[in-house]
C-alpha positions, 0 to 999 in steps of 0.5 A: 525474491524480495530483493528482486521485487525491491529493485523494481519498486525502488528503481530510479524511473519507470523504464528502469523498473520495467527492466527490473520487472523483466529480470524478475520474470525471467528469474522467477517464472519457473519456480513461482509462476503464480507470483510472477503472474500476480505481479504481471497482472498489476505491474502498471497499477503498482508503478503508478507512483512514478507519475508523481513528483520524485520527492513523493515516491517514498510515501506513495510506494509504502505498504503501511496503509495495508500493514496497519490493519493487518497488524491490528487484526492479528493483535486482536485475534491472536489471544482468541482460541477461535473466531466465531466465523467469517462474519465475525472476522468481517465485523472485526475488520470493519471495526479496525478500519472505522477506528483508523478512519476516526484517527485520520479524521482527527489528524487533518490533511493540513498536518501532513509531512513535507514529503506529501506536499501534493496532499497539501495542494489538495487541501489548499483547494478545499478538498474534503470528503463529504460525510 
């Protein structure tokens, strides 16, 4: 299944990605209908990166932004025998995200890699988030 999904997201164009999505749907609809439905509901949003220049696709389609907080959460909760409830989990996640935000603020957009040139253009327009 992972290979079939990878073919969608690493296609050479949005049209080709949609062809791979149709193949994915046909292949997995019977065995995993909920997974197919989930991807079907968000396929347009998932393929938004195709509207950007091709050299930026590799950075835009990554899941690192999601994986990083998940890894931080697991690292902090694995040593615990129990977590003191749902609110404690939300507090821990908020801490992880705030820590990431502070890191991002200390590494301004001007230091972005060359493959994220669209962010450099935003910086040149004095694009900043108000605090």
